[in-house]
Phi, psi and omega in degrees: 000317182287336174292325180291319184287327177291313181301312177300316180298325182290317187291325178297314180300310181300319176294322179296312186295316179300316183294322175293319172299323180287320178293327177282328181284330176288331184265352176307135180289136176297153173287146177296150172289152179287134183234137172219137181275122179271313176197154171242113179254130171286112184275317182209148176219131182239198186282325186251003181183182179217162178239121179258142175254119184255116180266121183234154172244132174242138183224137175279128180264003179253158172283343179274151173309139178231127174249109183265116175289324177197173171208152177220153196202159173248134187255128182237140173238124186045041179083351177268121183291133176260340181148195181245135179233169177207171176229115185275347191269152175286158176221120175260122180243121173288169179306119179068017176271164180225146183226145175269130182231146179236127186243135182261127185243126182263127187240124178256111186292336186292334180261007184255140169287158182304331180297318180288318177305318173303321182309318187299336183278344183297157179267331182220126182224164176265125182254145176223139173235128174228135189182192183236129168252137180265111183268135180283125181235179186289338177253004170142202180270151181226130176283137182234125176293140174229152182199148179208146171220143177191151171283120184237157174263125177285121179260124181278153174298142187276134177293146179295141180294137182292135184280139182278168184290333180203184180290151174302132183261140174281151176291145180292143189288152184291155174288153183300143179081358180236151180268174183287351188280148178255158178252148183269139182269141183250000000 
């Protein structure tokens, strides 16, 4: 009788430990994707603000597929917070795969001190992103912290080419029997 109780208790204990291990593995927070800032480009600038295009590379550091439903972040340039940005579209990453992502960041000059405005005129700054990516799990979304820092070159928008007064004109054809060269008179 005592042997049956011991076996039953052992089976219950093994079942409880196995269920706990499976449950903790399922609830384990996924590793955040590796994040790198490729470039920050000034897309447009107006009197009261600017639009920055931020190019990122995201890499899945796990062998399992990772679906990032969206992410949001705070952007810092040389330690000065510029504001809050987000990327509303989902990003699917296979195991150890990498994807390029672009995020548009609206910047309001009316809310920024002058020191930060002068940073936007620099050629190279230290950019840092701190935020949360929301990863799709079987029970819903789970927030995973993400962070990246890198020295980046601020690319200013290229000015539009100046329009000529009219369409470009082709040179007039040379007279027959003559080359385009002119002869000097002596």
